[in-house]
N, CA, C and O atoms as CSV, one atom per row, in Angstrom:
chain,resi,resn,atom,element,x,y,z
A,1,MET,N,N,21.886,16.062,15.889
A,1,MET,CA,C,20.045,16.118,15.963
A,1,MET,C,C,19.881,15.512,13.883
A,1,MET,O,O,20.873,15.374,13.168
A,2,SER,N,N,18.887,15.352,13.555
A,2,SER,CA,C,18.873,14.676,12.354
A,2,SER,C,C,17.721,15.694,11.802
A,2,SER,O,O,16.779,16.272,12.346
A,3,GLU,N,N,18.471,15.623,9.852
A,3,GLU,CA,C,17.620,16.396,9.218
A,3,GLU,C,C,15.937,16.461,9.336
A,3,GLU,O,O,15.251,15.591,9.873
A,4,GLN,N,N,15.651,17.165,8.978
A,4,GLN,CA,C,14.194,17.074,8.772
A,4,GLN,C,C,13.904,16.601,7.074
A,4,GLN,O,O,14.577,17.037,6.140
A,5,PRO,N,N,12.789,15.651,6.932
A,5,PRO,CA,C,12.928,15.181,5.606
A,5,PRO,C,C,12.141,16.487,4.418
A,5,PRO,O,O,11.533,17.479,4.820
A,6,GLN,N,N,12.333,16.190,3.189
A,6,GLN,CA,C,12.309,17.169,2.525
A,6,GLN,C,C,10.570,16.703,1.954
A,6,GLN,O,O,10.150,15.548,2.035
A,7,PRO,N,N,10.103,17.372,1.633
A,7,PRO,CA,C,8.289,17.779,1.800
A,7,PRO,C,C,8.188,16.462,0.522
A,7,PRO,O,O,7.482,15.464,0.664
A,8,GLU,N,N,8.931,16.697,-0.528
A,8,GLU,CA,C,8.119,15.471,-1.384
A,8,GLU,C,C,8.723,14.631,-0.715
A,8,GLU,O,O,7.724,13.913,-0.684
A,9,THR,N,N,9.605,13.937,-0.025
A,9,THR,CA,C,10.113,12.955,0.375
A,9,THR,C,C,8.468,12.545,1.399
A,9,THR,O,O,7.928,11.489,1.072
A,10,ILE,N,N,7.986,13.123,2.202
A,10,ILE,CA,C,6.900,12.853,2.867
A,10,ILE,C,C,6.002,12.744,1.944
A,10,ILE,O,O,5.623,11.575,1.879
A,11,HIS,N,N,5.406,13.526,1.083
A,11,HIS,CA,C,4.400,13.058,-0.006
A,11,HIS,C,C,4.837,11.672,-0.592
A,11,HIS,O,O,4.061,10.794,-0.213
A,12,LEU,N,N,5.641,11.297,-1.241
A,12,LEU,CA,C,5.885,9.876,-1.577
A,12,LEU,C,C,5.523,9.137,-0.442
A,12,LEU,O,O,4.330,8.833,-0.452
A,13,ALA,N,N,6.093,8.786,0.436
A,13,ALA,CA,C,6.059,8.748,1.893
A,13,ALA,C,C,5.143,8.466,1.816
A,13,ALA,O,O,4.835,7.476,1.153
A,14,GLU,N,N,4.098,9.351,2.586
A,14,GLU,CA,C,2.018,9.283,2.333
A,14,GLU,C,C,1.534,7.810,1.371
A,14,GLU,O,O,0.995,6.712,1.509
A,15,ALA,N,N,2.302,8.894,0.114
A,15,ALA,CA,C,1.723,7.414,-1.067
A,15,ALA,C,C,1.540,6.366,-1.311
A,15,ALA,O,O,0.579,5.785,-1.815
A,16,VAL,N,N,2.789,5.948,-0.843
A,16,VAL,CA,C,3.523,4.630,-0.241
A,16,VAL,C,C,2.764,4.203,0.617
A,16,VAL,O,O,2.292,3.133,0.234
A,17,ARG,N,N,2.390,4.503,1.625
A,17,ARG,CA,C,2.001,3.917,2.591
A,17,ARG,C,C,0.298,3.765,2.664
A,17,ARG,O,O,-0.289,2.893,3.305
A,18,GLN,N,N,-0.493,5.087,1.655
A,18,GLN,CA,C,-1.553,4.788,1.805
A,18,GLN,C,C,-1.854,3.703,0.067
A,18,GLN,O,O,-2.942,3.134,-0.016
A,19,ALA,N,N,-1.246,3.609,-0.647
A,19,ALA,CA,C,-1.386,2.635,-1.504
A,19,ALA,C,C,-1.212,1.747,-1.084
A,19,ALA,O,O,-1.966,0.926,-1.607
A,20,CYS,N,N,-0.305,1.094,0.002
A,20,CYS,CA,C,-0.302,-0.402,0.939
A,20,CYS,C,C,-1.757,-0.630,1.509
A,20,CYS,O,O,-2.496,-1.613,1.469
A,21,LEU,N,N,-1.910,0.670,2.072
A,21,LEU,CA,C,-3.376,0.113,2.910
A,21,LEU,C,C,-4.352,-0.457,2.349
A,21,LEU,O,O,-5.016,-1.428,2.715
A,22,GLU,N,N,-4.480,0.753,0.631
A,22,GLU,CA,C,-5.495,0.309,-0.084
A,22,GLU,C,C,-5.048,-0.977,-0.316
A,22,GLU,O,O,-6.064,-1.662,-0.194
A,23,ALA,N,N,-4.208,-1.638,-0.556
A,23,ALA,CA,C,-3.898,-2.869,-1.241
A,23,ALA,C,C,-4.451,-3.926,0.075
A,23,ALA,O,O,-5.116,-4.956,-0.036
A,24,VAL,N,N,-4.054,-3.435,1.017
A,24,VAL,CA,C,-4.180,-4.945,1.836
A,24,VAL,C,C,-5.884,-4.636,2.304
A,24,VAL,O,O,-6.686,-5.554,2.132
A,25,LEU,N,N,-6.235,-3.669,2.733
A,25,LEU,CA,C,-7.586,-3.928,3.076
A,25,LEU,C,C,-8.536,-4.063,1.927
A,25,LEU,O,O,-9.691,-4.325,2.264
A,26,HIS,N,N,-8.337,-3.958,0.817
A,26,HIS,CA,C,-9.142,-4.483,-0.867
A,26,HIS,C,C,-8.802,-6.218,-0.414
A,26,HIS,O,O,-9.548,-7.082,0.046
A,27,ALA,N,N,-7.661,-6.235,-0.702
A,27,ALA,CA,C,-7.194,-7.828,-0.770
A,27,ALA,C,C,-7.510,-8.665,0.550
A,27,ALA,O,O,-7.642,-9.887,0.500
A,28,TYR,N,N,-7.602,-8.079,1.506
A,28,TYR,CA,C,-8.591,-8.784,2.534
A,28,TYR,C,C,-10.143,-9.114,2.602
A,28,TYR,O,O,-10.695,-10.028,3.215
A,29,GLU,N,N,-10.482,-8.504,2.112
A,29,GLU,CA,C,-12.129,-7.953,2.394
A,29,GLU,C,C,-12.958,-9.304,1.302
A,29,GLU,O,O,-13.901,-10.093,1.353
A,30,ASP,N,N,-11.793,-8.858,0.324
A,30,ASP,CA,C,-11.764,-9.512,-1.108
A,30,ASP,C,C,-12.253,-10.952,-0.911
A,30,ASP,O,O,-13.349,-11.427,-1.212
A,31,ALA,N,N,-10.848,-11.731,-0.151
A,31,ALA,CA,C,-11.082,-12.797,0.427
A,31,ALA,C,C,-12.119,-13.096,1.234
A,31,ALA,O,O,-12.824,-14.091,1.062
A,32,ALA,N,N,-12.263,-12.337,2.075
A,32,ALA,CA,C,-13.240,-12.476,3.171
A,32,ALA,C,C,-14.598,-12.861,2.799
A,32,ALA,O,O,-15.452,-13.656,3.190
A,33,ILE,N,N,-14.464,-12.034,1.945
A,33,ILE,CA,C,-16.085,-11.823,1.270
A,33,ILE,C,C,-16.425,-13.504,0.115
A,33,ILE,O,O,-17.390,-14.247,-0.064
A,34,ARG,N,N,-15.623,-13.457,-0.178
A,34,ARG,CA,C,-14.870,-15.085,-1.612
A,34,ARG,C,C,-15.237,-16.136,0.122
A,34,ARG,O,O,-16.337,-16.647,-0.088
A,35,GLY,N,N,-14.864,-16.473,1.236
A,35,GLY,CA,C,-15.278,-16.907,2.020
A,35,GLY,C,C,-13.737,-17.992,2.827
A,35,GLY,O,O,-13.700,-19.122,3.315
A,36,LEU,N,N,-12.881,-17.119,2.649
A,36,LEU,CA,C,-11.714,-17.196,3.184
A,36,LEU,C,C,-11.387,-17.092,4.215
A,36,LEU,O,O,-11.310,-15.960,4.691
A,37,CYS,N,N,-11.037,-18.294,5.035
A,37,CYS,CA,C,-11.615,-17.819,7.015
A,37,CYS,C,C,-10.173,-16.807,7.153
A,37,CYS,O,O,-9.479,-16.856,6.137
A,38,ALA,N,N,-9.749,-16.091,8.034
A,38,ALA,CA,C,-9.162,-15.460,9.117
A,38,ALA,C,C,-7.849,-15.229,7.805
A,38,ALA,O,O,-7.876,-14.600,6.747
A,39,GLU,N,N,-6.798,-16.035,8.452
A,39,GLU,CA,C,-5.961,-16.515,7.868
A,39,GLU,C,C,-5.400,-16.626,6.378
A,39,GLU,O,O,-4.431,-16.113,5.819
A,40,GLY,N,N,-6.494,-17.583,5.922
A,40,GLY,CA,C,-6.425,-17.231,3.997
A,40,GLY,C,C,-6.195,-15.307,3.587
A,40,GLY,O,O,-5.435,-14.634,2.890
A,41,ALA,N,N,-7.411,-15.053,4.547
A,41,ALA,CA,C,-7.985,-13.512,4.007
A,41,ALA,C,C,-6.335,-12.554,4.340
A,41,ALA,O,O,-6.095,-11.531,3.698
A,42,TRP,N,N,-5.428,-13.049,5.321
A,42,TRP,CA,C,-3.948,-12.409,6.132
A,42,TRP,C,C,-3.034,-13.168,4.668
A,42,TRP,O,O,-1.955,-12.697,4.306
A,43,GLU,N,N,-3.464,-13.967,4.201
A,43,GLU,CA,C,-2.833,-13.951,3.336
A,43,GLU,C,C,-2.671,-13.465,2.157
A,43,GLU,O,O,-1.629,-13.095,1.616
A,44,CYS,N,N,-4.081,-13.479,1.643
A,44,CYS,CA,C,-4.135,-13.094,0.652
A,44,CYS,C,C,-3.400,-11.261,0.441
A,44,CYS,O,O,-2.649,-10.651,-0.320
A,45,ALA,N,N,-4.080,-11.062,1.456
A,45,ALA,CA,C,-3.165,-9.456,2.277
A,45,ALA,C,C,-1.915,-9.675,2.078
A,45,ALA,O,O,-1.438,-9.313,1.002
A,46,VAL,N,N,-1.409,-10.063,2.672
A,46,VAL,CA,C,0.463,-9.975,2.477
A,46,VAL,C,C,0.506,-10.031,0.991
A,46,VAL,O,O,1.180,-9.148,0.460
A,47,GLY,N,N,-0.227,-11.113,0.018
A,47,GLY,CA,C,-0.104,-11.075,-1.325
A,47,GLY,C,C,-0.109,-9.856,-1.854
A,47,GLY,O,O,0.770,-9.626,-2.685
A,48,ALA,N,N,-0.736,-9.158,-1.638
A,48,ALA,CA,C,-1.381,-7.924,-2.835
A,48,ALA,C,C,-0.213,-6.961,-2.212
A,48,ALA,O,O,0.609,-6.496,-3.002
A,49,LEU,N,N,-0.109,-6.632,-0.742
A,49,LEU,CA,C,1.146,-6.133,-0.119
A,49,LEU,C,C,2.478,-6.361,-0.595
A,49,LEU,O,O,3.034,-5.294,-0.858
A,50,ARG,N,N,3.306,-7.541,-0.834
A,50,ARG,CA,C,4.071,-7.946,-1.603
A,50,ARG,C,C,4.356,-7.622,-3.406
A,50,ARG,O,O,5.354,-7.729,-4.118
A,51,SER,N,N,2.969,-7.199,-3.653
A,51,SER,CA,C,2.878,-7.465,-5.212
A,51,SER,C,C,2.807,-5.857,-5.685
A,51,SER,O,O,3.156,-5.465,-6.798
A,52,LEU,N,N,2.320,-5.066,-4.683
A,52,LEU,CA,C,2.474,-3.815,-5.707
A,52,LEU,C,C,3.308,-3.163,-5.681
A,52,LEU,O,O,4.121,-2.945,-4.783
A,53,ASP,N,N,3.172,-2.614,-7.054
A,53,ASP,CA,C,4.162,-1.560,-8.140
A,53,ASP,C,C,4.402,-0.731,-7.432
A,53,ASP,O,O,3.569,0.169,-7.530
A,54,VAL,N,N,5.742,-0.392,-6.156
A,54,VAL,CA,C,5.883,0.787,-6.218
A,54,VAL,C,C,6.343,1.973,-6.203
A,54,VAL,O,O,6.225,2.944,-5.456
A,55,GLU,N,N,7.488,1.487,-8.193
A,55,GLU,CA,C,7.933,2.574,-8.489
A,55,GLU,C,C,6.301,3.134,-9.423
A,55,GLU,O,O,6.343,4.163,-10.098
A,56,GLU,N,N,5.324,2.519,-9.347
A,56,GLU,CA,C,4.126,2.833,-10.564
A,56,GLU,C,C,3.544,3.865,-8.846
A,56,GLU,O,O,3.460,5.062,-9.120
A,57,VAL,N,N,3.242,3.613,-7.561
A,57,VAL,CA,C,3.088,4.295,-7.500
A,57,VAL,C,C,3.293,6.010,-6.998
A,57,VAL,O,O,2.478,6.917,-6.831
A,58,ILE,N,N,4.942,5.921,-6.846
A,58,ILE,CA,C,6.055,6.874,-7.151
A,58,ILE,C,C,5.437,7.712,-7.837
A,58,ILE,O,O,4.997,8.782,-7.418
A,59,GLU,N,N,5.319,7.099,-9.448
A,59,GLU,CA,C,4.716,8.179,-10.551
A,59,GLU,C,C,4.151,8.737,-10.483
A,59,GLU,O,O,4.175,9.890,-10.913
A,60,GLN,N,N,3.117,8.053,-9.739
A,60,GLN,CA,C,1.755,8.707,-9.820
A,60,GLN,C,C,1.723,9.409,-8.882
A,60,GLN,O,O,0.821,10.246,-8.883
A,61,ALA,N,N,2.609,9.379,-7.773
A,61,ALA,CA,C,2.399,10.414,-6.385
A,61,ALA,C,C,3.063,11.945,-6.850
A,61,ALA,O,O,2.662,13.061,-6.520
A,62,ARG,N,N,4.497,11.493,-7.946
A,62,ARG,CA,C,5.113,12.493,-8.452
A,62,ARG,C,C,3.728,13.361,-9.914
A,62,ARG,O,O,3.413,14.523,-10.172
A,63,ALA,N,N,3.492,12.581,-10.235
A,63,ALA,CA,C,2.759,13.157,-11.259
A,63,ALA,C,C,0.980,14.114,-10.942
A,63,ALA,O,O,0.271,14.698,-11.762
A,64,ASN,N,N,0.768,13.892,-9.336
A,64,ASN,CA,C,-0.425,14.380,-9.163
A,64,ASN,C,C,0.725,15.590,-7.882
A,64,ASN,O,O,0.152,15.987,-6.867
A,65,GLU,N,N,1.649,15.854,-8.026
A,65,GLU,CA,C,1.982,17.192,-6.788
A,65,GLU,C,C,1.457,18.322,-8.256
A,65,GLU,O,O,1.442,19.545,-8.119
């Protein structure tokens, strides 16, 4: 049987997931508003996800505990 993750680990994972979702949705919507096709908007969304500063997200999550 596997061990249950620690509450801090769950909190950090949820913070990273939320930051990823926000980055992707914002980039896609912004690209669509600027007139990019769906494929172009998706490429912008993936780029936003790739450039997300995960260390910063973790630092902010820990500061807000």
